[in-house]
One Martini backbone bead per residue (centre of mass of N, CA, C, O) as a GRO file, in nm:
protein
  322
    1UNK     BB    1   0.098   0.035   0.021
    2UNK     BB    2   0.076   0.352   0.009
    3UNK     BB    3   0.190   0.585   0.227
    4UNK     BB    4  -0.030   0.801   0.196
    5UNK     BB    5  -0.272   0.615   0.235
    6UNK     BB    6  -0.190   0.515   0.513
    7UNK     BB    7  -0.190   0.791   0.658
    8UNK     BB    8  -0.484   0.864   0.599
    9UNK     BB    9  -0.606   0.620   0.741
   10UNK     BB   10  -0.481   0.675   1.022
   11UNK     BB   11  -0.599   0.957   1.060
   12UNK     BB   12  -0.892   0.869   1.050
   13UNK     BB   13  -0.874   0.672   1.290
   14UNK     BB   14  -0.784   0.885   1.495
   15UNK     BB   15  -1.032   1.073   1.472
   16UNK     BB   16  -1.238   0.856   1.550
   17UNK     BB   17  -1.123   0.803   1.830
   18UNK     BB   18  -1.160   1.092   1.941
   19UNK     BB   19  -1.464   1.100   1.904
   20UNK     BB   20  -1.530   0.866   2.097
   21UNK     BB   21  -1.393   0.982   2.346
   22UNK     BB   22  -1.561   1.242   2.363
   23UNK     BB   23  -1.836   1.101   2.397
   24UNK     BB   24  -1.772   0.943   2.654
   25UNK     BB   25  -1.681   1.175   2.845
   26UNK     BB   26  -1.935   1.345   2.811
   27UNK     BB   27  -2.138   1.130   2.915
   28UNK     BB   28  -2.017   1.060   3.193
   29UNK     BB   29  -2.034   1.350   3.318
   30UNK     BB   30  -2.356   1.368   3.285
   31UNK     BB   31  -2.438   1.082   3.445
   32UNK     BB   32  -2.307   1.145   3.686
   33UNK     BB   33  -2.325   1.198   4.000
   34UNK     BB   34  -2.415   1.510   4.040
   35UNK     BB   35  -2.347   1.876   4.065
   36UNK     BB   36  -2.164   2.144   3.968
   37UNK     BB   37  -2.338   2.371   4.087
   38UNK     BB   38  -2.337   2.274   4.380
   39UNK     BB   39  -2.026   2.295   4.412
   40UNK     BB   40  -2.003   2.598   4.359
   41UNK     BB   41  -2.207   2.714   4.578
   42UNK     BB   42  -2.053   2.539   4.819
   43UNK     BB   43  -1.735   2.506   4.767
   44UNK     BB   44  -1.721   2.183   4.853
   45UNK     BB   45  -1.836   2.228   5.189
   46UNK     BB   46  -2.145   2.332   5.239
   47UNK     BB   47  -2.167   2.664   5.270
   48UNK     BB   48  -2.419   2.690   5.028
   49UNK     BB   49  -2.707   2.544   5.090
   50UNK     BB   50  -2.900   2.817   5.082
   51UNK     BB   51  -2.932   2.829   4.792
   52UNK     BB   52  -3.128   2.898   4.551
   53UNK     BB   53  -3.276   2.775   4.268
   54UNK     BB   54  -3.255   3.034   4.102
   55UNK     BB   55  -2.950   3.072   4.125
   56UNK     BB   56  -2.880   2.801   3.995
   57UNK     BB   57  -3.019   2.855   3.723
   58UNK     BB   58  -2.849   3.103   3.651
   59UNK     BB   59  -2.577   2.958   3.656
   60UNK     BB   60  -2.647   2.743   3.445
   61UNK     BB   61  -2.695   2.950   3.218
   62UNK     BB   62  -2.415   3.085   3.223
   63UNK     BB   63  -2.264   2.795   3.163
   64UNK     BB   64  -2.463   2.624   2.957
   65UNK     BB   65  -2.630   2.376   3.116
   66UNK     BB   66  -2.932   2.426   2.982
   67UNK     BB   67  -2.865   2.293   2.740
   68UNK     BB   68  -2.840   2.081   2.516
   69UNK     BB   69  -2.634   1.818   2.465
   70UNK     BB   70  -2.584   1.863   2.164
   71UNK     BB   71  -2.497   2.160   2.188
   72UNK     BB   72  -2.269   2.124   2.390
   73UNK     BB   73  -2.100   1.936   2.212
   74UNK     BB   74  -2.070   2.118   1.964
   75UNK     BB   75  -1.932   2.357   2.107
   76UNK     BB   76  -1.697   2.197   2.224
   77UNK     BB   77  -1.582   2.083   1.960
   78UNK     BB   78  -1.517   2.358   1.834
   79UNK     BB   79  -1.329   2.458   2.058
   80UNK     BB   80  -1.121   2.232   2.032
   81UNK     BB   81  -1.043   2.287   1.730
   82UNK     BB   82  -0.972   2.608   1.812
   83UNK     BB   83  -0.825   2.617   2.102
   84UNK     BB   84  -1.095   2.689   2.279
   85UNK     BB   85  -1.149   2.582   2.617
   86UNK     BB   86  -1.212   2.794   2.797
   87UNK     BB   87  -1.333   2.808   3.129
   88UNK     BB   88  -1.321   2.756   3.439
   89UNK     BB   89  -1.576   2.693   3.667
   90UNK     BB   90  -1.396   2.793   3.923
   91UNK     BB   91  -1.157   3.007   3.832
   92UNK     BB   92  -1.188   3.143   3.526
   93UNK     BB   93  -0.966   3.030   3.371
   94UNK     BB   94  -0.780   2.943   3.116
   95UNK     BB   95  -0.736   2.627   3.006
   96UNK     BB   96  -0.514   2.662   2.792
   97UNK     BB   97  -0.312   2.823   2.963
   98UNK     BB   98  -0.283   2.613   3.191
   99UNK     BB   99  -0.193   2.381   3.014
  100UNK     BB  100   0.072   2.515   2.905
  101UNK     BB  101   0.193   2.551   3.194
  102UNK     BB  102   0.181   2.222   3.270
  103UNK     BB  103   0.308   2.050   3.040
  104UNK     BB  104   0.622   2.057   3.100
  105UNK     BB  105   0.606   1.879   3.352
  106UNK     BB  106   0.503   1.619   3.218
  107UNK     BB  107   0.725   1.595   3.000
  108UNK     BB  108   0.967   1.577   3.189
  109UNK     BB  109   0.880   1.325   3.342
  110UNK     BB  110   0.847   1.139   3.092
  111UNK     BB  111   1.136   1.166   2.974
  112UNK     BB  112   1.285   1.065   3.222
  113UNK     BB  113   1.140   0.791   3.232
  114UNK     BB  114   1.227   0.698   2.947
  115UNK     BB  115   1.532   0.708   2.989
  116UNK     BB  116   1.538   0.501   3.217
  117UNK     BB  117   1.401   0.270   3.064
  118UNK     BB  118   1.615   0.241   2.838
  119UNK     BB  119   1.879   0.218   3.008
  120UNK     BB  120   1.767  -0.041   3.156
  121UNK     BB  121   1.602  -0.233   2.962
  122UNK     BB  122   1.784  -0.298   2.717
  123UNK     BB  123   2.045  -0.413   2.851
  124UNK     BB  124   1.896  -0.628   3.021
  125UNK     BB  125   1.770  -0.781   2.782
  126UNK     BB  126   2.036  -0.858   2.647
  127UNK     BB  127   2.166  -1.005   2.888
  128UNK     BB  128   1.942  -1.221   2.921
  129UNK     BB  129   1.976  -1.347   2.637
  130UNK     BB  130   2.289  -1.412   2.651
  131UNK     BB  131   2.200  -1.547   2.958
  132UNK     BB  132   2.030  -1.789   2.929
  133UNK     BB  133   1.938  -1.960   3.215
  134UNK     BB  134   2.058  -1.772   3.421
  135UNK     BB  135   2.091  -1.560   3.681
  136UNK     BB  136   2.058  -1.312   3.503
  137UNK     BB  137   1.788  -1.386   3.376
  138UNK     BB  138   1.625  -1.415   3.642
  139UNK     BB  139   1.665  -1.129   3.750
  140UNK     BB  140   1.545  -0.975   3.508
  141UNK     BB  141   1.264  -1.111   3.517
  142UNK     BB  142   1.189  -1.008   3.798
  143UNK     BB  143   1.223  -0.711   3.738
  144UNK     BB  144   1.010  -0.703   3.508
  145UNK     BB  145   0.766  -0.808   3.666
  146UNK     BB  146   0.758  -0.571   3.864
  147UNK     BB  147   0.726  -0.339   3.655
  148UNK     BB  148   0.441  -0.452   3.523
  149UNK     BB  149   0.276  -0.498   3.819
  150UNK     BB  150   0.345  -0.243   3.973
  151UNK     BB  151   0.216   0.026   4.093
  152UNK     BB  152   0.287   0.353   4.112
  153UNK     BB  153   0.153   0.438   4.384
  154UNK     BB  154   0.289   0.216   4.553
  155UNK     BB  155   0.584   0.288   4.504
  156UNK     BB  156   0.567   0.582   4.597
  157UNK     BB  157   0.468   0.525   4.884
  158UNK     BB  158   0.701   0.339   4.965
  159UNK     BB  159   0.924   0.548   4.933
  160UNK     BB  160   0.821   0.750   5.143
  161UNK     BB  161   0.795   0.560   5.390
  162UNK     BB  162   1.085   0.444   5.392
  163UNK     BB  163   1.236   0.713   5.419
  164UNK     BB  164   1.106   0.805   5.688
  165UNK     BB  165   1.140   0.544   5.870
  166UNK     BB  166   1.463   0.458   5.799
  167UNK     BB  167   1.598   0.772   5.707
  168UNK     BB  168   1.470   1.046   5.763
  169UNK     BB  169   1.346   1.079   5.458
  170UNK     BB  170   1.247   1.306   5.189
  171UNK     BB  171   1.146   1.410   4.909
  172UNK     BB  172   1.113   1.678   4.730
  173UNK     BB  173   0.848   1.891   4.716
  174UNK     BB  174   0.725   2.021   4.435
  175UNK     BB  175   0.828   2.326   4.235
  176UNK     BB  176   1.105   2.392   4.010
  177UNK     BB  177   1.257   2.542   3.778
  178UNK     BB  178   1.510   2.460   3.556
  179UNK     BB  179   1.605   2.759   3.526
  180UNK     BB  180   1.615   2.859   3.829
  181UNK     BB  181   1.657   2.536   3.956
  182UNK     BB  182   1.815   2.267   3.852
  183UNK     BB  183   1.876   2.089   4.103
  184UNK     BB  184   1.601   2.104   4.237
  185UNK     BB  185   1.451   1.987   3.996
  186UNK     BB  186   1.595   1.713   3.991
  187UNK     BB  187   1.517   1.620   4.284
  188UNK     BB  188   1.204   1.627   4.219
  189UNK     BB  189   1.210   1.421   3.954
  190UNK     BB  190   1.376   1.155   3.999
  191UNK     BB  191   1.177   0.982   4.169
  192UNK     BB  192   0.929   0.969   3.979
  193UNK     BB  193   1.103   0.872   3.737
  194UNK     BB  194   1.187   0.601   3.858
  195UNK     BB  195   0.906   0.487   3.890
  196UNK     BB  196   0.823   0.522   3.593
  197UNK     BB  197   1.075   0.374   3.460
  198UNK     BB  198   1.040   0.088   3.577
  199UNK     BB  199   0.796  -0.002   3.410
  200UNK     BB  200   0.932   0.046   3.134
  201UNK     BB  201   1.175  -0.144   3.181
  202UNK     BB  202   1.016  -0.406   3.203
  203UNK     BB  203   0.900  -0.402   2.916
  204UNK     BB  204   1.168  -0.369   2.753
  205UNK     BB  205   1.320  -0.620   2.858
  206UNK     BB  206   1.120  -0.830   2.752
  207UNK     BB  207   1.130  -0.749   2.454
  208UNK     BB  208   1.435  -0.764   2.408
  209UNK     BB  209   1.474  -1.059   2.481
  210UNK     BB  210   1.287  -1.180   2.265
  211UNK     BB  211   1.423  -1.059   2.008
  212UNK     BB  212   1.709  -1.167   2.055
  213UNK     BB  213   1.635  -1.468   2.060
  214UNK     BB  214   1.514  -1.476   1.776
  215UNK     BB  215   1.773  -1.389   1.624
  216UNK     BB  216   1.971  -1.613   1.739
  217UNK     BB  217   1.802  -1.847   1.566
  218UNK     BB  218   1.920  -1.769   1.312
  219UNK     BB  219   2.114  -1.860   1.046
  220UNK     BB  220   2.309  -1.608   1.023
  221UNK     BB  221   2.415  -1.638   1.311
  222UNK     BB  222   2.538  -1.919   1.286
  223UNK     BB  223   2.726  -1.835   1.057
  224UNK     BB  224   2.887  -1.623   1.214
  225UNK     BB  225   2.996  -1.821   1.422
  226UNK     BB  226   3.131  -2.020   1.214
  227UNK     BB  227   3.340  -1.794   1.105
  228UNK     BB  228   3.473  -1.663   1.376
  229UNK     BB  229   3.357  -1.430   1.500
  230UNK     BB  230   3.338  -1.196   1.710
  231UNK     BB  231   3.114  -1.154   1.957
  232UNK     BB  232   3.086  -0.845   1.934
  233UNK     BB  233   3.022  -0.843   1.628
  234UNK     BB  234   2.768  -1.017   1.635
  235UNK     BB  235   2.603  -0.845   1.830
  236UNK     BB  236   2.624  -0.560   1.688
  237UNK     BB  237   2.584  -0.629   1.368
  238UNK     BB  238   2.341  -0.855   1.395
  239UNK     BB  239   2.160  -0.862   1.646
  240UNK     BB  240   2.092  -0.563   1.725
  241UNK     BB  241   2.006  -0.447   1.445
  242UNK     BB  242   1.750  -0.654   1.438
  243UNK     BB  243   1.624  -0.650   1.737
  244UNK     BB  244   1.564  -0.326   1.786
  245UNK     BB  245   1.328  -0.254   1.600
  246UNK     BB  246   1.079  -0.354   1.772
  247UNK     BB  247   1.146  -0.171   2.021
  248UNK     BB  248   1.044   0.097   1.910
  249UNK     BB  249   0.747   0.042   1.954
  250UNK     BB  250   0.766   0.015   2.265
  251UNK     BB  251   0.876   0.296   2.323
  252UNK     BB  252   0.629   0.448   2.222
  253UNK     BB  253   0.421   0.315   2.407
  254UNK     BB  254   0.566   0.390   2.671
  255UNK     BB  255   0.547   0.696   2.638
  256UNK     BB  256   0.241   0.713   2.634
  257UNK     BB  257   0.206   0.575   2.915
  258UNK     BB  258   0.378   0.778   3.085
  259UNK     BB  259   0.204   1.028   3.051
  260UNK     BB  260  -0.051   0.900   3.187
  261UNK     BB  261   0.111   0.783   3.447
  262UNK     BB  262   0.170   1.078   3.581
  263UNK     BB  263  -0.084   1.150   3.739
  264UNK     BB  264  -0.030   1.019   4.021
  265UNK     BB  265   0.262   1.129   4.073
  266UNK     BB  266   0.182   1.429   4.086
  267UNK     BB  267   0.021   1.393   4.345
  268UNK     BB  268   0.239   1.270   4.535
  269UNK     BB  269   0.476   1.504   4.442
  270UNK     BB  270   0.358   1.784   4.379
  271UNK     BB  271   0.310   1.826   4.059
  272UNK     BB  272   0.215   2.090   3.828
  273UNK     BB  273   0.050   1.918   3.615
  274UNK     BB  274  -0.180   1.771   3.419
  275UNK     BB  275  -0.260   1.552   3.621
  276UNK     BB  276  -0.333   1.736   3.863
  277UNK     BB  277  -0.534   1.902   3.705
  278UNK     BB  278  -0.730   1.665   3.656
  279UNK     BB  279  -0.790   1.572   3.947
  280UNK     BB  280  -0.910   1.842   4.043
  281UNK     BB  281  -1.138   1.849   3.830
  282UNK     BB  282  -1.280   1.586   3.911
  283UNK     BB  283  -1.352   1.664   4.201
  284UNK     BB  284  -1.531   1.929   4.068
  285UNK     BB  285  -1.655   1.879   3.789
  286UNK     BB  286  -1.474   2.016   3.552
  287UNK     BB  287  -1.552   2.003   3.236
  288UNK     BB  288  -1.351   2.213   3.092
  289UNK     BB  289  -1.102   2.025   3.185
  290UNK     BB  290  -1.148   1.721   3.150
  291UNK     BB  291  -1.216   1.686   2.851
  292UNK     BB  292  -0.952   1.794   2.704
  293UNK     BB  293  -0.746   1.613   2.856
  294UNK     BB  294  -0.848   1.339   2.765
  295UNK     BB  295  -0.813   1.400   2.464
  296UNK     BB  296  -0.512   1.450   2.479
  297UNK     BB  297  -0.426   1.166   2.565
  298UNK     BB  298  -0.546   1.030   2.316
  299UNK     BB  299  -0.384   1.193   2.104
  300UNK     BB  300  -0.106   1.105   2.200
  301UNK     BB  301  -0.134   0.805   2.138
  302UNK     BB  302  -0.195   0.832   1.838
  303UNK     BB  303   0.060   0.993   1.756
  304UNK     BB  304   0.276   0.794   1.856
  305UNK     BB  305   0.187   0.549   1.689
  306UNK     BB  306   0.223   0.681   1.413
  307UNK     BB  307   0.523   0.755   1.443
  308UNK     BB  308   0.625   0.466   1.485
  309UNK     BB  309   0.532   0.346   1.217
  310UNK     BB  310   0.694   0.537   1.034
  311UNK     BB  311   0.974   0.481   1.155
  312UNK     BB  312   0.976   0.175   1.103
  313UNK     BB  313   0.953   0.198   0.793
  314UNK     BB  314   1.214   0.364   0.753
  315UNK     BB  315   1.412   0.151   0.891
  316UNK     BB  316   1.215  -0.082   0.742
  317UNK     BB  317   1.150  -0.134   0.409
  318UNK     BB  318   1.012  -0.425   0.424
  319UNK     BB  319   0.772  -0.284   0.517
  320UNK     BB  320   0.418  -0.350   0.452
  321UNK     BB  321   0.111  -0.199   0.415
  322UNK     BB  322  -0.227  -0.357   0.409
   0.00000   0.00000   0.00000
């Protein structure tokens, strides 16, 4: 299939996915129990329970919540497409401006987590494959199993509790800009990045081990060994060059997962990123914040997967999309 046709088809599939995601999140927020107007007038603490129904209806009309669901969805969809995400129902601030302010925090945490995942996962996976069924292989497999099975929030909580209980230490919480305080910024991000990167490293090490073992069983690898080539040359020129191509796909998927996985860690380590922004908005049922951020996470996954597919095709011309 022609590459342009393939890209157009994937873009159409991606847009259809985003449309379905937007419909689902819009519907869930509207049918979930509770009323955002009640939360606004009570301040979330019950302090305004005496507000009259008329005042609530006026506020609902001001926020546009009295309109039909179809009209609300149409207006929201148009605003999303034009990058005008409206104002927060609680703070009155521009959602788009706040999103751009918090996005660098999430991207920094995700990129640091991805770097740790690649630096740990790929070499460990190669080592496990080259030392198959030895103690090295068993240790790496246990490491990988923990990475893919242990939840982020549990590891983060365990890190905090263990540090305080046994070492009277806790990682610095809060946020300092990397421009204003580089070292302080690094100490704030390294611990959540390690937790985030551990899960990615587990996935990458398992995938790398499997692909290296598959390549090592090929005829041309046995031929290279039979020719008497140096082990380092066989591993670098023949095994790794062919085995690491599929890993690229997993790296892309891991990056997409790390961005969405940072939501809980931003809450635990008090990092003012998009994830913390989303959790606070969910708490107060702030439709104007929750809806676009969920669609953003979905769009990020779609974009990363498309980029990975294109990159994989470019690196391996033998791939043809049917």
